[in-house]
N, C-alpha and C positions, 0 to 999 in steps of 0.2 A: 456855433456850427454852420456858418456861412462855408468857410474856409471847405467845411467837410463836405457843404452840399457839394460846392463847384467838382472836388475832386469826385465824389460816388457820381452823381450824372456825366460826367468824361468817361469813367470805365460801362454806365448805364448804354450811354448811346455806344461806345464798343463794343461791349457783350450781346450791344440789340440787334447785332448786323441777322442775326437768325430773322427776328423779325422783317430787316428790311428788306431779306429778297422778298419775304411774303408782298409785301406791302409798296416797297417801289421799285423791285427788281425787275418787273415786267414795265416799268415807266422807262428804267434804266435801260431796258433788251430795246423797246419801241426807239429809245432816242440814239442806240446804237445806230438803227437799221435808219437810221433816217440819215446821219453822217454824210458826208461827201466821198467817194469814194478814193482810196491810194493816200486819204492825208492823213497827219497825225490824230490820233482821235481823242488824250489824253486832253488837247488844252478846252476840247468842248466837255469833258466830264468834269474837270476842273470849276469851270463857268460854273456846269449847271449845281454841283454840291454847293459855289460857294454862295449861289441866287437862294440856295436850299436854306442855307446857316443864316445868312441875311433876311430871310424873313421868319426863322427861329427867334434871332435878337431881337427882333421886332416884336414879335409875340412877349417872349421875356419882360423887355424894357415896360409892354404893355401892362403886364400880372403885373410886374414889380410896382409900375403906378398906381395901381389900385390899395395896395398894401399903403404904398408911402401918403396917401393921398390922406386914410385916417379912417378909411373903409369900413378896414376891421380891424377895428379900436381894440391893435395892439399894446397902447400904454395904458389900460383899462382892463383888461383880463388877457390872460394867456393868448389868445389867438393862436400869435404866432408861431408860441411852440404848440400850440394841438393842430396848424396846421403842418406842421413840418413834421408831427406824430404820423398824421393823412400822407401826409407825400409818402414817407416811408412804408404805412400800408398797401400804399401804389404800390409801388415797386415788390415789395411784397405779392401781391397782386399779379403783378405785369410778370416777376419773377417764375413764378406758377404758371402765366400762362404760355411763356416763351420755353418752357418745361413741358409743353402739353400735358400738363396734370390740372389747369384751372382754366376755363376760357371769360371768365367775367370780364376781362378790362377789354373785351370787344365789343360789349353793347355802351361804354360811353361813348367809342366812335361814331354816334349818330348821332352826339352834340351836334358836330362841324357839317354834317350834310347840308343842311339849309346853305351855309356859307358859300363851302364848296360847290353847290349846284348852280352859285352866282361866279363863282370863278372858273369850274372847270371851262365852260363857250371860250374864256379870255386864251386859252391853252391852244386854240386851233388856230388859230390865227399865227402862229410861230412857225408852227408848219412850213416848209419843212426846216431842218434845221440845217442852217447852209452857213453859219458863222457861228464865234462863240458869245457874240454877245443875245443873241438867239435862246442861246441855251441859258445862259445866265437867265434871261427873263424867262422863259421856261422855270428855271427852277426855284425864282419867287415865288410864281403861282402855285409848282405844286409841294411850296412847304406848306401852304394850306390845304394840305391832303389831309381828313380825320385821320386821325390816328393814336388808338391808344398808348404808345410809347409815349410820344411829344407830350400828349394832354397829361399823363402822370408828371413828368414832369416840370410842366408848369405851374403845377399844385405848387412845388417848391420856389420856384421865379416868384408866384405869388405869397409865401410865405415870407419870402426873405426883405417887404416891406422897404425896398428902397427899389428904382428903376433902372438907378444900374447897375447895384447888385442882381437883379430878375434878368437883364439883360446880358450880364457876363455869366446867369447860370444856363441859359439857352445857349448861347453862347460856345460854351464850354462840352452841353452836350449836342450841335452841333459839328466842333470836331472832333468830339468822340465817334461820331458816322459816317466821317468823312473818308474811311483808310477801307469802311466794308465796301462803302459807295462807289470810289476808285476804283476798287479790285472788281467788284463784280460790274461795272461798264467795261474795265481793261478786259475782264479774261471770264466774260460769262459762262460760260459753256464749261470752263474748268470748274468756278468755283459754283456751280447750281448744284452738284452733287454732292460738297464738303459741307453748304450750309447746311442743305437741308435731311443730314442724316441728322437722325434721334437723339444718337448719343451727343451730339455736339450741342442740339437746343438743349438736351438736357442740364448740363455744363454748365453753358452758359445762362440756363436760368435760374440752378439752383446758387448759382456767382453772386445772381442779382437779386436773389432773395436773401442771401448775408447781408449784401448791402443795406436794404429793406429792414432787415433785423438790428444792423445794426444804429443805425439811424436812429430805432425806438430804443436801444440801449440807453444812446446819447440826451435824448430828452428824457427818459426816465431817471438818468442821474442826474439831472440839472433841475428837474424836481425834487429828486431825493436830497440834493444840498442845499438847494435856496429852500425850498419848501412852495409850494403853491401859492401863499400870499406874500412870499418874495419877491413871486416870477408877476405878480396883478398890480403891479407899481399903477399910480398915476402921475404923468408928466407936470415937475413945479411948473 
């Protein structure tokens, strides 16, 4: 299921652009207004997104390390499979949110507010964003912004049970978000109306729901083929 997770979270990041405009679009807009006049904008936006993806990858590394440390008892009970099922359920909930059909995902964003209250003041010292390095550092900090989309995918990184795989999961997710945020940064006014279109949000959300449902069927098939007992092995 690891290969499926990596591919799935890439597309979740790509389809989540309708969410990124709401969460990060205004921040990217602020970054755009801070850029030096008359110069190329793409190095700054690429550096900012690079910093953000770096933070996602670090978060995935930490989440995967928790699983790897054995705290989830993944060799005693089928916790890993259950977490994959939970991550699929989170993707379904996320898809319903993106489609504008259910807003429960926003509640989990409160989990990261305490950390963000400590990180946000650090961003002020990076303005004005006069160099790509400042944009990169700003991205690394803004990568910890409370986001239901990120938290949903972190469960998949946690379920991977390996630090390296968890980092790879979040790297794939971050790369999936890259085209959207680069486009938003470079074509802010043109992208705003298209991404906010209810039809675009509905289609993107339902596609994410489909990815989540497919993940659930893979978990169910694994239990059907191997049986619950077969998934509950203890390492010798």
